[in-house]
C-alpha angles and dihedrals in degrees: 000000000000090000091051092050091048090052090048091051093047092049092049093049090050093051094042091059092066100031099079092057092045092054093048091048089049090053090056092046106030091171091063097111094180092062092044090052091049092053091045092051091054097054091040093052094046090047091055093047092048089057090053094048094040100242098148097172093051090044092053092053093050091045091054092048090046092054092050093048091046088058090054092047089052091052094245094113137036126227096247122169092259092057093045091050090049093050090048090051089053091049090050091053091047090051090050091052093046089053089052091052090046089056089058094251130129120252109261123233114259147152114250095172094117092053092049094045090052088065092062118104117255128205092230127032114207098177112107113229117250117205113227123142145140121248108194128132092206092068088067092058121096112265118244118252110262142181131200117248130175118245088232090061091049090051090052091051092049090049090051092051090049089054089050090053091052091048091050091051091050090049090050091052093051092047090055090052098046123093093206116122094213108142102239102133094097094047092047092052090050091051091050091051093050092049091049092051092047092049091052092047094051091046088056091054087072090056125095132188109258088232084084085068095043098044096087095048100085092053092046093049092047092053093046092047092052092048092049096040091241134131118226131177114205119210115190126185136169099040090147092066110112127224136170108277094232091052090051089057092047094055095042095089096045091049091049091050093052093047093049090049091050093053096039103040104012110047114061129224116269091257093051092047093051090049089052091051095255134125115271091241116074120217122227115184124192119182139167130199138166120239112182106306093339130093113214119201114192123194120187135173132180093222131122095296129217121297106222094192091056089051090053091050091051092046091053092047091049092049094243093127137009121251092241091051091049092060091065097050118118120224091261091049090050091054091047088066087078087077092062115103114268097007122124139138091225113117091224140005109252132199089236104064116003105028083188092302117116138202089270088076090050091053094046092050092050093046090050089069093043096264133133127221121200133178131206126177148157122203105269095025131051140196131181 
């Protein structure tokens, strides 16, 4: 039974990673039946498994979400912001319970009535819609077949292949030294080819599509936008680019910090954008592409931009640079001051983006893995 529960937890965690983005994308395109069916299948599957494992509280939450989604599938309800927020709240609670089970603890008793009642249809919806979606053709493609493997097992396989390479090299040396006329050249070349292919294949098992890094962004932007009374459209491209799974985890926090800064300090409120002659909805673009042996991640927003002159003034006041030195700084060098500790053009540090942590931490985290972070901006439009 323990093995079955572990498999259930692993499967749920895997599906939950992508579900938040799917729900946000479904809100932006309520007629997307494929996404609705995907969300429905998740809660339906978890509900069934909960009945088998005797998790009544978890089963009740999934059952309530399933009923609400079934109404939408039948055309009797519309995917309004209130319903989407309620479904997301249910998913959050499910994720919290799965984390509890994963920690080896029992699910606590609790009253989820308010979460379930929020799913019920109301005559009037007062929640203002917030635009946040993912525009990526690759998400429509069929997902590759996958299995779950521990990193320890992958490391053992890689170690075994390394030993095979050493053994092959030793064999090659001895063959060069021998005077025997045994015809082994063809077999040896074949062995070398097989080892090379196996080494490449095992190396690729440590790779993940970068969409695993991007998948949480739409949900995060939606929540931030609602909290800040802003409207932000997320455009994500390049999710099929592959990166080492450990590197993906190491750039997760810096990427999150940059995105939160863009929504909090970069993109203006609808009223401010209209006053500046812009659309009410801000655009946040995140893309990844491979160039040679480098992976380039580009983050752009059409917000207010970064004022280089204000950064220089703050740097002088903070004693980071001298006034005479500041006069010779190029525009790019002015913007680079944002990576100095404690420097920002934001009027105040908020609990949403900075939390007292600046872009200097982002740069140090990226440089720790051999990366480079650069920023470019014009007032009224930003790019990082």
